[in-house]
C-alpha positions in Angstrom: -4.3 -3.3 2.6 -2.5 -4.4 -0.5 -0.8 -7.2 1.3 -4.1 -8.3 2.9 -6.4 -8.3 -0.2 -4.0 -8.0 -3.2 -3.6 -4.9 -5.4 -6.3 -5.9 -8.0 -8.9 -5.9 -5.2 -8.0 -2.5 -3.8 -10.5 0.0 -5.3 -11.6 3.6 -5.0 -10.9 5.8 -3.1 -7.4 4.2 -2.5 -6.4 3.4 -6.1 -7.6 4.9 -9.3 -6.9 4.7 -13.0 -5.2 7.8 -14.5 -4.5 7.1 -18.1 -3.2 4.3 -20.3 -1.2 1.9 -18.2 -0.8 4.5 -15.4 -2.5 4.1 -12.0 -2.5 6.3 -8.9 -2.4 5.1 -5.3 -3.5 7.6 -2.7 -1.5 7.8 0.6 -2.0 9.7 3.8 0.8 10.4 6.3 2.0 12.9 8.8 3.2 15.2 6.1 -0.2 15.3 4.4 -1.7 13.7 1.3 0.7 12.1 -1.2 0.2 10.3 -4.5 2.3 7.6 -6.1 1.8 6.9 -9.8 2.6 3.4 -10.9 2.4 0.8 -13.6 2.2 -3.0 -13.5 5.3 -4.2 -15.4 4.4 -7.9 -15.0 1.6 -9.7 -13.2 3.4 -9.6 -9.8 5.6 -6.5 -10.4 4.5 -2.9 -9.6 6.9 0.0 -10.5 6.3 3.4 -8.9 7.4 5.9 -11.5 6.5 9.1 -9.6 5.6 10.1 -6.1 4.7 13.6 -4.9 2.9 15.6 -2.2 -0.5 16.6 -3.5 -1.2 20.3 -3.2 -4.2 20.6 -5.5 -7.4 18.7 -5.9 -6.5 17.5 -9.4 -3.2 15.6 -10.2 -1.1 18.0 -12.2 -0.7 17.2 -15.9 3.1 17.6 -15.6 3.2 14.8 -13.0 1.2 12.5 -15.2 3.3 13.3 -18.3 6.6 12.6 -16.3 5.2 9.3 -15.0 4.1 8.2 -18.4 7.6 9.0 -19.9 9.3 7.1 -17.1 6.9 4.1 -17.6 7.7 4.2 -21.3 11.4 4.0 -20.5 11.0 0.8 -18.4 12.3 -2.4 -19.8 9.7 -5.3 -20.0 
């Protein structure tokens, strides 16, 4: 889908804003539901800073905090 329409055009329920520069992409696979937290480092560069299997309805705060810390450590 991202390749077909471009990431900026992918909306809910597939992609959602989490906090600050952090976004979440929702994935489904054989193992269940997964989430990847990412930031856009440059216009055409996306960096996934955390991926995990979702076990609860809400994204755990610890996952968000870890992703934000990793995003902060990225070089521009």
